[in-house]
matplotlib code that plots the C-alpha trace (Angstrom):
import matplotlib.pyplot as plt

x = [-5.8, -7.4, -5.6, -7.0, -5.8, -3.9, -2.7, 0.5, 0.7, 3.3, 5.3, 4.5, 7.1, 8.2, 8.2, 6.8, 3.8, 3.3, 4.2, 1.1, -1.0, -3.5, -5.5, -8.5, -6.7, -8.4, -5.4, -3.2, -5.6, -6.1, -2.3, -2.2, -5.0, -3.0, 0.1, -1.8, -3.6, -0.2, 1.2, 1.0, -1.4, -0.1, 0.7, -1.0, 2.3, 2.6, -1.0, -0.2, 2.9, 1.0, -1.9, 0.4, 2.1, -1.2, -2.6, 0.3, -0.4, 0.3, 3.2, 5.2, 4.7, 6.1, 9.1, 9.7, 9.7]
y = [-10.7, -7.6, -4.3, -0.9, 0.9, 4.1, 6.8, 8.8, 11.9, 11.5, 14.4, 15.2, 14.0, 11.1, 7.9, 4.7, 3.9, 6.1, 4.5, 2.9, 3.2, 0.4, -0.7, 1.1, 4.4, 7.1, 9.4, 6.7, 6.0, 9.7, 10.0, 7.1, 8.7, 12.0, 10.1, 8.1, 11.3, 12.9, 10.0, 10.2, 7.8, 4.4, 3.8, 0.9, -1.0, -0.6, -1.9, -4.9, -5.7, -5.6, -7.6, -10.3, -10.5, -11.2, -13.6, -15.9, -19.6, -20.9, -23.2, -20.2, -18.4, -21.3, -21.5, -17.8, -18.0]
z = [23.0, 21.7, 21.8, 21.4, 18.3, 19.0, 16.7, 16.5, 14.4, 11.7, 10.3, 6.7, 4.3, 6.4, 4.5, 5.9, 8.0, 11.0, 14.4, 15.9, 12.8, 12.3, 9.2, 10.6, 11.3, 9.3, 9.4, 7.9, 5.0, 4.4, 4.0, 1.6, -0.5, -0.6, -1.8, -4.5, -5.7, -6.3, -8.3, -12.1, -13.8, -14.8, -18.5, -20.3, -20.2, -16.4, -16.0, -18.2, -16.2, -12.9, -14.3, -15.6, -12.2, -10.5, -13.1, -13.7, -13.0, -9.5, -10.6, -12.0, -8.7, -6.8, -9.1, -8.7, -4.9]

ax = plt.figure().add_subplot(projection="3d")
ax.plot(x, y, z, "-o")
ax.set_aspect("equal")
plt.show()
């Protein structure tokens, strides 16, 4: 069943995904870009932690779950 995407205007400053937003919703992604642009850049240590989390061997991921 295919549904038509619909958009709902979200109030600025409200956390979370706007009601009815879809992955293809341009307003949703514009809001995400604004939030990301306001965030401070990651430090090298933060990047290393994120990289390590995504590159750990599969058996460690299974044990962690």
